[in-house]
N, C-alpha and C positions, 0 to 999 in steps of 0.2 A: 121297776127298780127294786121292789120289795123282794123279788126272787133272789137277787144277789146279796141283800143285806143279811140273810140268815145263813149264808154259805160261809163256813169257817175258813175255807181256802181263799175266800174273796179278799180278806185282809192279810197280806203277807207282811213280812218285816220291812220290805221295800216301801209299801204304802204307808205304814206307820211312821217310818223315818221321814217321810215327806210332809208330815203335818206338824206345825209348831204347836206348842202348848199354849193354852189360853192365859194371857196375862191378866192381872187383877184390874188394871186401869188402861184407858185408851192411850195414855202417854207412855206406857211400858212396852207397847208393841214395837218390835224390831221390823220396820217396814222393808229394809233390804233383805232380811231373811225371809219374810213372808213372800215378797216378790220372787225371790230365788226359788222357793219351794213350789210356788204356783207355776213358774216357768218350766221347771222340771216335769211337773205333772202334765202340763200342756204339751210339752215335747213328746212325752210318752203317748199321749192321746193321738197326736199327729202321726206317729210311727204306726200305731195300731190302725189308724184310718188308711194309711198308705198300704198296709198289709191286708186290708179288707177284713180285719178281725174285729167285727162289730161288737162282740161280747166284751172285748177289752176296751173298746171305745166307750161303751156305756159305763163300764167299771170306772175308768179314769174320769169321765164326766161326772159321775155320781160323787166321787171322792173330791173333786174340785169344788163342786157346788155345796157339799156338806162339810168341808174343812173350815176351820176357824180362819185360816189365812185367806181363803177365797172370799168368805163373807166380809171380813174386815177390809180387804182391798176394794170390794164392791161398794161398801158403805163410804169409804174414804173418797172414792171417785165421785160419788153423788154429792157428798157434803162439800166438796171443794169446787163444785161448779155452781151455776145459777140454780140448779134444782135443789140445792141444800137449804134454800130459804122458803121452800114450798112444802106443803104437807103431801103425803102420799095418798094412795087409794083408800087407806084406812082413816084419813083425815087427822093423822097424828103428826105434829111437827116436833122434831127433835131439836131441843134448844141447847143442850150442853153435852159434855162427853159422857156423863153417866147414862144418858139416853142411848148413846151409840152402843154401849156395851150390853144393853138389855134387849137386843133385837131377837 
């Protein structure tokens, strides 16, 4: 993935528009907007997969994994199930919303 990160053409206006800005606190996150943005990115990844354009697939996958919305939705999914009460592989247990924002 490092190959794509240095490419200036890698980030187009389209990809920048699909990333939400980082809010200051966990309560300020617009979950509907974050979900909508990730859904758009996932749809683009599916289209690239169907067209067998694997460079585009890797690009969209990298953007999803490294976007704030993707990470915030992943954390929200974990903390809202039974896994939210256990520590991860690093033996750190997140107890409050400040911990969620410092990932």
